[in-house]
N, CA, C and O of each residue as an XYZ file, in Angstrom:
488
protein
N      66.288     89.023     34.605
C      66.771     90.333     34.978
C      65.592     91.162     35.486
O      64.520     91.151     34.881
N      65.785     91.881     36.594
C      64.738     92.681     37.192
C      64.704     94.061     36.550
O      65.735     94.710     36.376
N      63.501     94.493     36.205
C      63.335     95.827     35.646
C      63.388     96.857     36.765
O      63.131     96.533     37.925
N      63.716     98.080     36.424
C      63.887     99.150     37.406
C      62.645     99.386     38.251
O      62.766     99.690     39.438
N      61.460     99.255     37.676
C      60.230     99.535     38.409
C      59.664     98.311     39.134
O      58.626     98.420     39.788
N      60.314     97.158     39.036
C      59.848     95.962     39.709
C      60.322     95.943     41.162
O      61.416     96.404     41.490
N      59.473     95.401     42.005
C      59.792     95.288     43.425
C      60.610     94.022     43.665
O      60.296     92.961     43.126
N      61.659     94.138     44.476
C      62.459     92.966     44.827
C      61.671     92.121     45.827
O      61.196     92.633     46.841
N      61.537     90.850     45.543
C      60.811     89.933     46.421
C      61.823     89.242     47.329
O      62.744     88.587     46.841
N      61.662     89.383     48.643
C      62.606     88.765     49.579
C      62.539     87.242     49.496
O      61.460     86.651     49.544
N      63.691     86.628     49.372
C      63.806     85.181     49.317
C      65.017     84.796     50.144
O      66.120     85.280     49.889
N      64.829     83.932     51.129
C      65.926     83.532     52.011
C      66.168     82.041     51.880
O      65.225     81.263     51.735
N      67.420     81.643     51.929
C      67.805     80.234     51.930
C      68.396     79.920     53.298
O      69.552     80.239     53.575
N      67.598     79.296     54.144
C      68.033     78.962     55.496
C      69.234     78.033     55.543
O      69.894     77.925     56.576
N      69.527     77.359     54.431
C      70.683     76.455     54.401
C      72.009     77.206     54.347
O      73.043     76.658     54.731
N      71.993     78.450     53.878
C      73.248     79.202     53.758
C      73.379     80.306     54.818
O      74.457     80.875     54.990
N      72.293     80.603     55.522
C      72.362     81.601     56.597
C      73.017     80.947     57.802
O      72.576     79.879     58.226
N      74.055     81.552     58.368
C      74.735     80.919     59.507
C      73.910     81.014     60.796
O      73.151     81.962     60.999
N      74.080     80.011     61.656
C      73.468     80.054     62.987
C      74.164     81.134     63.806
O      75.385     81.280     63.750
N      73.382     81.883     64.561
C      73.926     82.887     65.480
C      73.368     82.619     66.862
O      72.252     82.119     67.001
N      74.145     82.952     67.888
C      73.644     82.804     69.240
C      72.522     83.813     69.471
O      72.621     84.967     69.053
N      71.470     83.380     70.131
C      70.351     84.282     70.440
C      70.893     85.458     71.247
O      71.706     85.253     72.148
N      70.467     86.680     70.949
C      71.044     87.839     71.626
C      70.738     87.932     73.123
O      71.454     88.617     73.852
N      69.684     87.253     73.592
C      69.323     87.359     75.003
C      69.244     86.032     75.737
O      69.287     86.015     76.967
N      69.129     84.925     75.027
C      68.926     83.624     75.686
C      70.125     82.722     75.424
O      70.398     82.344     74.285
N      70.833     82.385     76.489
C      72.057     81.583     76.397
C      71.762     80.179     75.855
O      70.741     79.578     76.189
N      72.662     79.671     75.022
C      72.613     78.318     74.450
C      71.483     78.098     73.446
O      71.171     76.955     73.111
N      70.874     79.162     72.968
C      69.833     79.069     71.944
C      70.388     79.715     70.678
O      71.051     80.750     70.741
N      70.116     79.103     69.536
C      70.673     79.570     68.274
C      69.548     79.915     67.306
O      68.470     79.323     67.345
N      69.822     80.885     66.437
C      68.773     81.311     65.519
C      69.332     81.794     64.193
O      70.507     82.140     64.070
N      68.442     81.805     63.204
C      68.711     82.371     61.888
C      67.544     83.299     61.583
O      66.394     82.859     61.568
N      67.818     84.564     61.343
C      66.769     85.507     60.937
C      66.516     85.286     59.449
O      67.329     85.684     58.615
N      65.397     84.655     59.114
C      65.094     84.337     57.721
C      64.511     85.540     56.983
O      64.968     85.891     55.895
N      63.507     86.165     57.576
C      62.911     87.377     57.023
C      62.735     88.372     58.161
O      62.212     88.022     59.219
N      63.166     89.598     57.951
C      63.079     90.630     58.970
C      62.007     91.650     58.599
O      61.372     91.542     57.550
N      61.814     92.631     59.460
C      60.837     93.681     59.164
C      61.240     94.476     57.924
O      60.388     95.100     57.292
N      62.523     94.463     57.567
C      62.960     95.116     56.327
C      62.439     94.362     55.098
O      62.232     94.957     54.041
N      62.230     93.045     55.247
C      61.717     92.214     54.153
C      60.194     92.206     54.104
O      59.594     92.137     53.032
N      59.580     92.277     55.287
C      58.127     92.182     55.406
C      57.689     93.076     56.565
O      57.962     92.746     57.719
N      57.035     94.171     56.299
C      56.654     95.091     57.371
C      55.564     94.554     58.289
O      55.250     95.182     59.300
N      54.978     93.398     57.955
C      53.891     92.845     58.756
C      54.314     91.696     59.668
O      53.596     91.367     60.613
N      55.472     91.078     59.402
C      55.899     89.919     60.197
C      57.387     89.679     60.005
O      57.991     90.145     59.039
N      57.966     88.937     60.950
C      59.309     88.413     60.714
C      59.321     86.938     61.052
O      58.483     86.447     61.808
N      60.295     86.234     60.473
C      60.375     84.783     60.620
C      61.799     84.409     60.981
O      62.755     84.851     60.344
N      61.925     83.584     62.017
C      63.233     83.093     62.442
C      63.202     81.583     62.579
O      62.182     81.001     62.948
N      64.333     80.952     62.277
C      64.543     79.544     62.543
C      65.312     79.475     63.852
O      66.332     80.147     64.006
N      64.838     78.672     64.794
C      65.432     78.606     66.128
C      65.830     77.166     66.427
O      65.098     76.228     66.112
N      67.017     77.004     67.049
C      67.493     75.684     67.455
C      67.696     75.679     68.964
O      68.371     76.546     69.519
N      67.091     74.673     69.626
C      67.214     74.495     71.070
C      67.944     73.171     71.305
O      67.363     72.107     71.093
N      69.221     73.216     71.743
C      69.972     71.982     71.945
C      69.344     71.088     73.028
O      68.540     71.543     73.841
N      69.727     69.825     73.013
C      69.257     68.855     74.000
C      69.532     69.392     75.406
O      70.627     69.873     75.698
N      68.517     69.301     76.268
C      68.657     69.733     77.656
C      68.565     71.228     77.877
O      68.677     71.682     79.015
N      68.367     72.005     76.834
C      68.312     73.469     76.958
C      66.864     73.953     76.863
O      65.950     73.187     76.559
N      66.685     75.243     77.131
C      65.344     75.815     77.119
C      65.378     77.265     76.662
O      66.363     77.977     76.855
N      64.283     77.679     76.054
C      64.024     79.093     75.808
C      63.363     79.573     77.096
O      62.231     79.193     77.395
N      64.063     80.400     77.853
C      63.589     80.788     79.179
C      62.302     81.605     79.120
O      61.942     82.163     78.084
N      61.632     81.656     80.249
C      60.341     82.345     80.377
C      60.468     83.812     79.959
O      61.358     84.530     80.414
N      59.566     84.231     79.094
C      59.562     85.604     78.593
C      58.178     85.902     78.014
O      57.319     85.023     77.945
N      57.981     87.133     77.607
C      56.739     87.496     76.936
C      57.034     88.542     75.876
O      58.091     89.173     75.876
N      56.100     88.708     74.995
C      56.185     89.739     73.964
C      54.987     90.666     74.174
O      53.839     90.265     73.981
N      55.265     91.895     74.568
C      54.196     92.834     74.920
C      53.362     93.248     73.719
O      52.176     93.547     73.863
N      53.966     93.269     72.534
C      53.274     93.815     71.361
C      53.090     92.850     70.207
O      52.460     93.205     69.211
N      53.622     91.637     70.312
C      53.597     90.707     69.185
C      52.921     89.392     69.544
O      53.031     88.911     70.672
N      52.221     88.818     68.575
C      51.774     87.429     68.652
C      52.932     86.600     68.115
O      53.466     86.903     67.048
N      53.325     85.560     68.842
C      54.380     84.652     68.373
C      53.726     83.346     67.962
O      53.164     82.636     68.795
N      53.799     83.032     66.681
C      53.304     81.752     66.175
C      54.504     80.857     65.959
O      55.491     81.263     65.346
N      54.418     79.624     66.469
C      55.548     78.700     66.432
C      55.110     77.400     65.785
O      54.079     76.831     66.144
N      55.905     76.934     64.824
C      55.712     75.618     64.213
C      56.958     74.794     64.512
O      58.066     75.182     64.142
N      56.778     73.656     65.182
C      57.910     72.805     65.552
C      58.257     71.888     64.380
O      57.461     71.039     63.980
N      59.459     72.077     63.838
C      59.915     71.293     62.685
C      60.422     69.913     63.092
O      60.144     68.921     62.418
N      61.176     69.853     64.210
C      61.742     68.578     64.646
C      61.982     68.601     66.146
O      62.186     69.655     66.750
N      61.951     67.411     66.728
C      62.252     67.258     68.143
C      61.019     67.159     69.023
O      59.880     67.191     68.557
N      61.296     67.037     70.329
C      60.252     66.929     71.357
C      60.485     68.013     72.383
O      61.606     68.219     72.849
N      59.408     68.708     72.732
C      59.566     69.763     73.724
C      58.349     69.830     74.628
O      57.309     69.219     74.380
N      58.529     70.601     75.686
C      57.429     70.941     76.577
C      57.277     72.454     76.495
O      58.240     73.197     76.682
N      56.069     72.894     76.216
C      55.765     74.308     76.092
C      55.004     74.730     77.338
O      54.048     74.067     77.741
N      55.424     75.827     77.946
C      54.727     76.363     79.104
C      54.075     77.678     78.668
O      54.753     78.622     78.263
N      52.747     77.714     78.761
C      51.960     78.884     78.388
C      51.281     79.393     79.651
O      50.301     78.807     80.111
N      51.796     80.481     80.212
C      51.291     80.925     81.510
C      51.644     79.875     82.539
O      52.822     79.634     82.801
N      50.627     79.239     83.131
C      50.849     78.174     84.122
C      50.575     76.786     83.552
O      50.694     75.793     84.271
N      50.213     76.699     82.278
C      49.868     75.415     81.666
C      51.062     74.814     80.931
O      51.710     75.488     80.129
N      51.350     73.538     81.211
C      52.426     72.805     80.540
C      51.806     71.830     79.546
O      50.908     71.059     79.888
N      52.302     71.876     78.304
C      51.782     70.987     77.272
C      52.931     70.370     76.490
O      53.991     70.976     76.330
N      52.706     69.165     76.011
C      53.655     68.508     75.130
C      53.595     69.211     73.784
O      52.508     69.485     73.274
N      54.754     69.505     73.202
C      54.808     70.264     71.946
C      55.884     69.624     71.087
O      57.077     69.847     71.295
N      55.449     68.826     70.119
C      56.371     68.008     69.347
C      56.313     68.333     67.859
O      55.457     69.097     67.414
N      57.233     67.746     67.098
C      57.313     67.997     65.657
C      55.934     67.917     65.020
O      55.188     66.963     65.240
N      55.604     68.938     64.224
C      54.313     69.016     63.561
C      53.295     69.853     64.311
O      52.232     70.160     63.772
N      53.603     70.232     65.558
C      52.685     71.049     66.351
C      52.846     72.514     66.009
O      53.924     72.955     65.612
N      51.759     73.274     66.165
C      51.788     74.716     65.927
C      50.984     75.409     67.021
O      50.011     74.854     67.533
N      51.396     76.621     67.374
C      50.702     77.397     68.403
C      50.812     78.881     68.064
O      51.806     79.322     67.487
N      49.788     79.643     68.427
C      49.833     81.104     68.340
C      49.780     81.617     69.780
O      48.760     81.485     70.456
N      50.881     82.200     70.239
C      50.983     82.672     71.619
C      50.566     84.141     71.659
O      51.212     84.987     71.040
N      49.489     84.448     72.385
C      48.995     85.834     72.414
C      50.020     86.794     73.017
O      50.831     86.409     73.859
N      49.967     88.038     72.573
C      50.858     89.039     73.148
C      50.575     89.153     74.646
O      49.431     89.058     75.091
N      51.655     89.359     75.410
C      51.528     89.524     76.854
C      51.496     88.233     77.650
O      51.515     88.293     78.879
N      51.447     87.059     77.013
C      51.406     85.788     77.738
C      52.828     85.282     77.967
O      53.577     85.079     77.012
N      53.201     85.079     79.231
C      54.526     84.508     79.530
C      54.568     83.076     79.020
O      53.601     82.326     79.151
N      55.710     82.708     78.434
C      55.867     81.369     77.887
C      57.328     80.955     77.905
O      58.226     81.790     78.018
N      57.552     79.655     77.792
C      58.897     79.082     77.724
C      58.808     77.744     76.999
O      57.732     77.158     76.884
N      59.940     77.275     76.517
C      59.977     76.010     75.788
C      61.209     75.231     76.231
O      62.320     75.761     76.231
N      61.003     73.954     76.613
C      62.087     73.085     77.079
C      62.261     71.927     76.099
O      61.289     71.269     75.729
N      63.502     71.680     75.682
C      63.791     70.512     74.871
C      63.834     69.314     75.818
O      64.709     69.235     76.680
N      62.893     68.383     75.661
C      62.822     67.204     76.532
C      63.179     65.925     75.776
O      63.015     64.821     76.295
N      63.667     66.085     74.552
C      63.992     64.933     73.723
C      65.480     64.632     73.689
O      66.259     65.170     74.476
N      65.858     63.761     72.761
C      67.247     63.330     72.614
C      67.891     63.886     71.351
O      68.946     63.412     70.930
N      67.266     64.877     70.750
C      67.814     65.551     69.572
C      67.484     67.042     69.688
O      66.572     67.417     70.424
N      68.219     67.891     68.969
C      67.886     69.319     69.014
C      66.455     69.572     68.532
O      65.953     68.876     67.649
N      65.819     70.561     69.116
C      64.512     71.029     68.657
C      64.769     72.144     67.649
O      65.573     73.041     67.903
N      64.092     72.090     66.512
C      64.143     73.187     65.550
C      62.724     73.651     65.299
O      61.809     72.844     65.136
N      62.553     74.973     65.271
C      61.225     75.544     65.106
C      61.288     76.801     64.271
O      62.325     77.459     64.183
N      60.161     77.125     63.660
C      59.989     78.395     62.973
C      59.162     79.295     63.877
O      58.101     78.893     64.355
N      59.638     80.505     64.112
C      58.916     81.486     64.917
C      58.520     82.653     64.031
O      59.367     83.259     63.374
N      57.234     82.965     64.013
C      56.679     84.069     63.233
C      56.181     85.124     64.216
O      55.414     84.798     65.122
N      56.590     86.355     64.062
C      56.144     87.431     64.940
C      55.321     88.437     64.145
O      55.763     88.949     63.116
N      54.099     88.713     64.648
C      53.234     89.701     64.022
C      52.699     90.642     65.094
O      52.095     90.176     66.060
N      52.898     91.936     64.960
C      53.775     92.564     63.983
C      55.227     92.162     64.241
O      55.504     91.494     65.237
N      56.152     92.549     63.377
C      57.551     92.153     63.554
C      58.120     92.677     64.871
O      57.707     93.722     65.373
N      59.068     91.933     65.412
C      59.793     92.394     66.593
C      60.490     93.710     66.269
O      60.959     93.916     65.150
N      60.553     94.583     67.238
C      61.182     95.887     67.025
C      62.667     95.746     66.734
O      63.198     96.463     65.887
N      63.354     94.827     67.427
C      64.788     94.591     67.194
C      64.998     93.113     67.023
O      64.394     92.295     67.717
N      65.877     92.774     66.075
C      66.218     91.359     65.863
C      67.697     91.178     66.026
O      68.201     90.063     65.891
């Protein structure tokens, strides 16, 4: 039982949070695991990119996006550079850098995206 003066610690179970369509990118699905309401310094989302789909080219003017690929095979485009980005890979994408991610494998790509500071809207 939590005492009145104790702080509630945010804990999310990604297995019970439903997938939602990404608000701006068609055919991309996400789960907001921790939001700026949970952590004022960062937010964390689980993202699913179906076979043959892509997270289209975009940038974050104010946030560093750190991505850890949980499963699948993808191609990451950072500015003009294309790199193979597969399960177990991690990257910190600087604010202001245009980037995109293409699922080039035969299974969905799943990744964790961390934004610091948190995205203004989720």
